[in-house]
SELO-9296 format. One record per residue (C-alpha): residue in one letter; x, y, z. Coordinates in steps of 0.25 Angstrom, whole numbers, padded with zeros to 4 digits, always signed. Each point is the difference from the previous one (the first is absolute). Last residue first. Example, Ala and Ser with C-alpha at 12.3 -4.5 7.8 and 13.67 -1.06 7.14 Angstrom:
BEGIN
S+0055-0004+0029/A-0006-0014+0002/
***
This chain:
BEGIN
D-0091+0087-0041/V-0012-0009+0002/P+0001-0001+0015/W-0005-0012+0006/E-0015+0000+0007/V-0002-0010+0013/G-0012-0002+0003/T+0005-0016+0003/M-0014-0006-0006/Q-0001+0011-0012/E+0016+0000-0003/S+0001-0015+0001/V-0013+0000-0012/Q+0008+0009-0008/W+0012-0009+0001/L-0007-0012-0003/K-0005+0006-0010/H+0012+0003-0006/A+0007-0013+0001/A-0011-0008-0005/D+0002+0008-0012/L+0015-0003+0001/D-0002-0014+0000/R+0014-0002+0002/G+0000-0009+0013/R-0010-0007-0008/N+0007-0004-0010/S+0009-0006+0008/V+0013+0004+0005/F+0012-0009+0001/A+0011+0005+0010/A+0014+0009-0003/V+0009-0007+0009/P+0003-0001+0015/A+0009-0012+0007/G-0007-0014+0003/T-0012-0006+0001/I-0015-0002-0002/G-0001+0006-0015/F-0003-0013-0004/L+0014-0006+0000/G+0011+0012+0004/G-0001+0013-0004/P-0006+0007+0012/G-0008+0012-0001/Y-0002+0015-0008/F-0009+0008-0008/G+0003+0012-0005/G-0007+0015-0004/P+0012+0007+0000/Q+0013-0011-0001/A+0007-0004+0012/G+0016-0001-0005/P+0004+0012+0010/S-0005-0011+0010/S-0005+0008+0014/A-0016-0003+0002/A+0000-0010-0012/F+0010-0008+0005/L-0004+0001+0014/A-0015-0005-0003/P+0008-0011-0008/Q+0008-0005+0011/A-0013-0001+0009/G-0001-0014-0001/D+0013-0003+0003/A-0001+0005+0014/A-0014-0006+0002/S+0007-0014-0003/Q-0001-0006-0012/S-0012-0012-0005/V+0002-0014-0007/I+0006-0007+0009/R-0006+0005+0014/G-0010+0003-0007/L-0005-0015-0001/S-0007-0006+0013/R-0001+0012+0008/N-0002+0010-0009/L-0013-0011-0006/L-0005-0002+0011/A-0002+0017+0000/I-0005-0001-0012/A-0012-0009+0004/S-0001+0008+0012/R+0002-0004+0015/A+0010+0010+0003/G-0012+0013-0006/P-0005+0004-0015/G+0006+0014+0004/N+0010+0004+0012/S+0007-0016-0001/V+0002+0002-0013/L+0005+0012-0001/D+0009+0000+0011/T+0011-0002-0008/R+0009-0011-0009/A+0001+0004-0016/Y-0005-0006-0012/G+0003+0012-0010/P+0002+0013+0007/H-0007+0008-0012/V+0003+0013-0004/A-0008+0014-0005/T+0008+0011-0007/S-0001+0017+0001/L+0013+0009-0002/L-0006+0012+0003/G+0004+0015-0007/W-0015+0006+0004/G+0001+0005-0016/Q-0015-0001-0003/A-0001-0009-0012/D+0014-0010+0006/S-0006+0000+0014/R-0013-0003-0006/R+0003-0012-0008/Q+0009-0005+0011/L-0010+0000+0011/E-0009-0007-0011/G+0010-0012-0001/A+0002+0000+0015/F-0015+0001+0003/L-0002-0010-0010/I+0011-0011+0008/G-0008+0005+0012/A-0014-0004-0006/L+0003-0013-0001/K+0006-0002+0014/S-0014+0003+0003/Q-0008-0007-0010/A+0007-0013+0002/Y-0001+0002+0017/S-0015+0001-0003/E-0001-0011-0008/W+0007-0007+0010/P-0010+0000+0010/G-0011+0001-0007/Y-0011+0008+0002/S-0012+0003-0009/L-0012+0010+0001/E+0009+0010+0007/G+0014-0003-0003/H+0004+0013+0001/I+0001+0002-0016/D-0012-0005-0003/E-0003+0004-0016/F+0014+0006+0001/R+0008-0013+0001/I+0011+0003-0003/K+0007-0015-0002/G+0010-0009+0005/I+0004-0013-0004/R+0015+0005-0002/Y-0001+0011+0010/A+0004-0013+0010/L+0013+0000-0006/S+0001+0011+0011/S+0000+0016+0001/V+0011+0009+0007/Q-0003+0014-0005/V+0013+0011+0000/V+0001+0013-0002/R+0012+0007-0001/P+0003+0014+0001/A+0015+0006-0008/R+0001+0015+0004/S-0008-0002+0012/L-0013+0012+0001/R-0008-0007-0009/L-0001-0011+0011/L-0003+0010+0010/P-0012+0005-0008/L-0003-0014-0004/L+0000-0004+0013/H-0016+0002+0002/G-0003-0009-0014/T+0011-0012+0004/L-0010-0001+0013/A-0014+0001-0007/F+0004-0011-0010/H+0006-0008+0010/G-0011+0000+0009/L-0008-0003-0012/H+0008-0011-0007/N+0005-0011+0012/I-0008+0005+0012/G-0013+0003-0005/F+0002-0009-0012/Q+0002-0012+0012/M-0010+0006+0008/E-0013+0002-0008/F-0001+0017+0000/G-0010+0004+0013/D+0010+0012+0003/A+0003-0006+0013/T+0003-0014-0009/V-0009-0010-0003/G+0001-0015+0002/R-0005-0012-0007/S+0006-0014+0006/P+0011-0008-0005/L+0009+0013+0000/A+0007-0006-0012/M+0014+0009+0002/V+0001+0013+0006/G+0010+0011-0003/A+0013+0011+0003/N+0008+0002-0010/N-0001+0012-0005/I+0014+0005-0002/L+0002+0014-0001/L+0013+0005-0002/D+0007+0015+0000/V-0010+0008+0009/P+0004+0014+0000/R+0001+0006+0015/G-0011+0009+0004/A-0001-0004+0016/A-0015+0005-0002/A-0002-0008-0014/L+0004-0013+0008/R-0009+0003+0011/A-0010+0003-0011/A+0002-0013-0007/F-0005-0009+0013/A-0010+0007+0002/S-0007-0001-0014/V+0004-0016+0000/S-0006-0001+0014/K-0013+0007-0004/L+0000-0009-0013/D-0003-0010+0010/A+0006-0015-0005/L+0014+0004-0004/D+0003+0003+0016/L+0013+0007+0003/K+0007+0003+0011/E+0014+0006-0002/F+0011-0007+0006/R+0014+0005-0003/V+0013-0004-0006/L+0013+0009-0002/S+0012-0006-0006/K+0014-0003+0005/P-0005-0010+0009/A-0004-0012-0010/L-0002-0012+0009/S-0004+0007+0012/R-0008+0010-0006/I-0007-0010-0008/K-0004-0007+0014/A-0004+0012+0005/A-0009+0003-0011/A-0006-0013+0000/G-0003+0001+0015/R-0006+0014-0002/G-0008-0007-0010/K-0006-0012+0006/A-0004+0009+0015/E-0007+0009-0011/N-0008-0008-0010/R-0005+0009-0011/G+0013+0000-0007/A+0009+0007-0006/V+0015+0000+0000/I+0006+0012-0003/V+0014-0002-0005/D+0013+0008-0003/A+0007-0007-0010/C+0014-0003+0003/G+0000-0013-0009/Q-0002-0007+0013/A-0012+0007+0002/L-0005-0003-0013/G+0002-0016+0004/L-0007+0001+0013/A-0013+0008-0007/T-0002-0011-0011/E+0004-0011+0011/Y-0011+0006+0008/G-0012+0002-0011/L+0004-0014-0005/G-0002-0006+0014/G-0003+0008+0013/T-0003+0014+0004/A+0003+0006-0014/G-0014+0000-0003/T-0001+0013-0009/V+0019+0005-0003/V+0000+0015+0000/A+0015+0002-0005/L+0008+0013+0000/R+0013+0001-0006/G+0013+0006+0005/T+0009-0011-0001/Q-0008-0009-0010/P+0014-0007-0004/P-0001-0010-0014/M-0005-0013+0005/
***
């Protein structure tokens, strides 16, 4: 990783798993890091641990609940009051395949609300600070599950029909569409952003236990085959670190592990399906996301 000295990174969901490893990697590259998460005890513990492993970095915890747009707005307001440019925004936090349909504080289906709408709102609120940076980057952490995803504009919150994996895949496809549309709008409006999306392959994290649960079929698969075909959370964070720091990361790029089936390995440019490159769906999703979150982006 090129030195990140003097750069400020915001990493959502950085209290554990991929987010923690991404925050740690950036801090060890000498970036200053904001560990953003909703659990204050875990967040302060994660920040303290990162400080001990990367003592040259300024690392602090900031409370952020992506399931509550008021929390997202308040988080951004605190950063705006400090006035420091945000150089890197890693939209990592997420939930996976929740067995039962839940809703956020604002009435959004939980997975779509946290994985996409919360990050859409956060990025919009932080755009003025990102534009103050000389070389700002925004990274959306997606998943290979996006390939089975579809943006169900007619039932985007699963009110008529909810499927745990269907909703998860939709939210992760939304992240890829958002990354591409953000790059196109940045290019058109002169925001100066480098926007990318990444996936971690099959990384060992707490997503399964926090989502489908320890007794689910996928948890059983994790225990039986996971250690053979998966990689660590630290390895799974490498695509995000590449997208956040490498001179080789391209505007609108998508990166993931380069091993067999994209499950493990060093980061490379990843395949993007037709759905992930659907410009009409990306444009419509942006409009819908603006309406739902109330966050309006500048047009100049």
